[in-house]
VEXSERO-632730 format. One record per residue (C-alpha): x, z, y; residue in three letters. Coordinates in steps of 0.05 Angstrom, whole numbers, plus 5000, padded with zeros to 4 digits. Layout:
% residues N
ATOM    c1    c3    c2  torse
ATOM     X     Z     Y    ALA
...
This chain:
% residues 191
ATOM    c1    c3    c2  torse
ATOM  1863  6194  5860    MET
ATOM  1796  6207  5831    ILE
ATOM  1742  6166  5811    LEU
ATOM  1677  6163  5849    ILE
ATOM  1617  6163  5798    SER
ATOM  1545  6150  5816    LYS
ATOM  1531  6227  5814    GLY
ATOM  1589  6237  5864    MET
ATOM  1564  6180  5907    TYR
ATOM  1488  6207  5912    GLU
ATOM  1511  6282  5918    ALA
ATOM  1574  6274  5967    PHE
ATOM  1601  6210  5981    TYR
ATOM  1537  6172  6010    GLY
ATOM  1502  6224  6043    PRO
ATOM  1570  6243  6083    ARG
ATOM  1573  6162  6089    ARG
ATOM  1644  6165  6062    TYR
ATOM  1620  6105  6026    LEU
ATOM  1557  6063  6038    THR
ATOM  1534  6006  6003    ILE
ATOM  1474  5964  6037    ASP
ATOM  1430  5946  6007    PRO
ATOM  1434  5985  5944    ILE
ATOM  1403  5976  5882    ASP
ATOM  1411  6043  5843    ASN
ATOM  1395  6012  5773    SER
ATOM  1463  5971  5784    LEU
ATOM  1505  6035  5794    PHE
ATOM  1529  6059  5729    THR
ATOM  1567  6122  5720    PRO
ATOM  1631  6092  5737    ASN
ATOM  1618  6026  5777    CYS
ATOM  1569  5989  5824    TYR
ATOM  1552  5919  5800    TYR
ATOM  1542  5876  5865    PHE
ATOM  1499  5815  5869    ARG
ATOM  1506  5746  5903    LEU
ATOM  1478  5737  5974    GLY
ATOM  1505  5679  6007    GLY
ATOM  1543  5613  6002    ILE
ATOM  1594  5587  6052    GLY
ATOM  1571  5524  6081    GLU
ATOM  1632  5491  6127    LYS
ATOM  1645  5556  6175    GLU
ATOM  1573  5591  6166    GLN
ATOM  1546  5637  6115    VAL
ATOM  1480  5616  6089    VAL
ATOM  1433  5665  6051    PRO
ATOM  1420  5643  5983    LEU
ATOM  1350  5643  5981    GLU
ATOM  1338  5594  5922    LYS
ATOM  1384  5571  5863    SER
ATOM  1444  5529  5877    VAL
ATOM  1480  5481  5831    THR
ATOM  1554  5483  5813    LEU
ATOM  1577  5415  5784    GLU
ATOM  1629  5417  5734    LYS
ATOM  1690  5440  5762    HIS
ATOM  1667  5455  5826    GLU
ATOM  1682  5515  5866    ALA
ATOM  1639  5550  5924    LYS
ATOM  1657  5605  5974    ARG
ATOM  1607  5658  5960    VAL
ATOM  1587  5729  5993    PHE
ATOM  1566  5793  5970    SER
ATOM  1491  5813  5985    LEU
ATOM  1518  5880  5998    GLU
ATOM  1552  5904  6057    THR
ATOM  1609  5959  6039    PHE
ATOM  1632  6011  6090    PHE
ATOM  1695  6050  6058    LEU
ATOM  1719  6106  6104    SER
ATOM  1795  6118  6101    GLU
ATOM  1790  6163  6039    ARG
ATOM  1759  6112  5992    VAL
ATOM  1788  6051  5959    PHE
ATOM  1759  6004  5910    ALA
ATOM  1778  5952  5852    ILE
ATOM  1741  5896  5846    ILE
ATOM  1725  5840  5788    GLY
ATOM  1679  5789  5758    PRO
ATOM  1625  5820  5714    CYS
ATOM  1625  5795  5637    SER
ATOM  1564  5757  5644    GLU
ATOM  1595  5709  5695    LEU
ATOM  1657  5698  5647    ILE
ATOM  1609  5681  5591    CYS
ATOM  1572  5629  5636    LYS
ATOM  1648  5593  5642    GLY
ATOM  1650  5617  5722    LEU
ATOM  1711  5644  5749    CYS
ATOM  1707  5693  5811    LEU
ATOM  1770  5690  5851    ARG
ATOM  1775  5751  5895    ASN
ATOM  1826  5796  5923    SER
ATOM  1833  5856  5871    PRO
ATOM  1817  5911  5923    THR
ATOM  1772  5937  5978    ILE
ATOM  1815  5975  6020    ASP
ATOM  1804  6036  6060    PRO
ATOM  1765  6028  6121    GLY
ATOM  1738  5960  6103    PHE
ATOM  1666  5951  6132    HIS
ATOM  1627  5878  6112    GLY
ATOM  1607  5839  6055    GLY
ATOM  1652  5806  6002    LEU
ATOM  1678  5739  6009    GLU
ATOM  1702  5707  5945    MET
ATOM  1703  5644  5911    ILE
ATOM  1664  5624  5846    ILE
ATOM  1693  5563  5803    GLU
ATOM  1653  5526  5751    ASN
ATOM  1710  5522  5695    LEU
ATOM  1659  5478  5650    THR
ATOM  1643  5410  5641    ASP
ATOM  1569  5432  5649    ASN
ATOM  1528  5436  5714    ARG
ATOM  1517  5512  5723    VAL
ATOM  1459  5546  5770    SER
ATOM  1474  5605  5817    LEU
ATOM  1414  5645  5824    GLU
ATOM  1396  5686  5886    PRO
ATOM  1417  5762  5876    ALA
ATOM  1451  5757  5809    MET
ATOM  1504  5801  5791    VAL
ATOM  1573  5764  5799    ILE
ATOM  1621  5828  5803    GLY
ATOM  1634  5900  5798    LYS
ATOM  1670  5949  5842    ALA
ATOM  1698  6016  5820    VAL
ATOM  1707  6070  5877    PHE
ATOM  1761  6117  5887    PHE
ATOM  1773  6175  5930    ASP
ATOM  1850  6172  5957    ILE
ATOM  1849  6230  6000    SER
ATOM  1896  6291  5983    GLU
ATOM  1834  6334  5988    THR
ATOM  1805  6354  5924    MET
ATOM  1730  6359  5925    ILE
ATOM  1702  6411  5887    ASP
ATOM  1636  6377  5872    LEU
ATOM  1605  6432  5829    ASP
ATOM  1612  6485  5888    ARG
ATOM  1588  6429  5939    TYR
ATOM  1521  6419  5896    VAL
ATOM  1516  6494  5887    ARG
ATOM  1516  6502  5957    LEU
ATOM  1466  6448  5978    GLU
ATOM  1420  6477  5928    LYS
ATOM  1429  6548  5961    GLN
ATOM  1418  6514  6025    LYS
ATOM  1353  6481  6004    ALA
ATOM  1333  6551  5978    VAL
ATOM  1350  6582  6045    TRP
ATOM  1307  6532  6087    VAL
ATOM  1250  6538  6040    ALA
ATOM  1247  6609  6048    ARG
ATOM  1255  6604  6124    GLU
ATOM  1200  6559  6123    GLN
ATOM  1156  6604  6085    ALA
ATOM  1175  6663  6129    GLY
ATOM  1148  6623  6190    GLU
ATOM  1086  6605  6157    LYS
ATOM  1074  6679  6136    ILE
ATOM  1097  6700  6207    ARG
ATOM  1041  6652  6233    GLU
ATOM  0991  6674  6182    ALA
ATOM  1005  6744  6203    GLY
ATOM  1000  6735  6277    ILE
ATOM  0930  6700  6259    TRP
ATOM  0906  6757  6225    VAL
ATOM  0932  6801  6277    GLU
ATOM  0885  6767  6326    LYS
ATOM  0829  6770  6282    MET
ATOM  0831  6842  6266    ILE
ATOM  0863  6862  6338    ASP
ATOM  0917  6905  6317    ILE
ATOM  0984  6915  6348    GLU
ATOM  1042  6877  6310    ALA
ATOM  1109  6913  6301    PRO
ATOM  1158  6901  6359    LYS
ATOM  1193  6856  6316    ASP
ATOM  1137  6805  6310    GLY
ATOM  1137  6808  6231    ASN
ATOM  1070  6840  6200    VAL
ATOM  1090  6832  6132    PHE
ATOM  1162  6845  6126    PHE
ATOM  1205  6900  6149    SER
ATOM  1276  6885  6175    GLN
ATOM  1330  6929  6137    LYS
């Protein structure tokens, strides 16, 4: 089991869709965890998007939902918990401690006000954090993967430059009415 850092998410897990967070706020993805936000309140049997602040009365609890939707492939597992700011406000986040492999959806939790005062819940406020792990038995050589991706980008750039040069060569050929080599490449010879 290996920790999926922000860099690993950006370089490998996100692009390959092993882990998707939507909508993602990159400023909330630290090197080792993603801070998720409050997105909805449970009213009866419905989820109501949180568009304005909601007050929790003293010792009141409400069913809440994350703003983000998470998709974890079969190789990704997460541990979740409350953020420190929530605890400092006297709020308790009741949730399952994990997000299982194959999960797709928003997180459903309970926020409880443990104080004797009213507390406001603001739209998109950070309420918790998730730490993601690759639990597959296949180890990823991330350095090698990043090197290969960079090399692939260089190859693509060279290919595109070669196409532009060939196009320019064909244009020049027509302008000066010369015959091009059989390989169609005016500027380069093939070895």
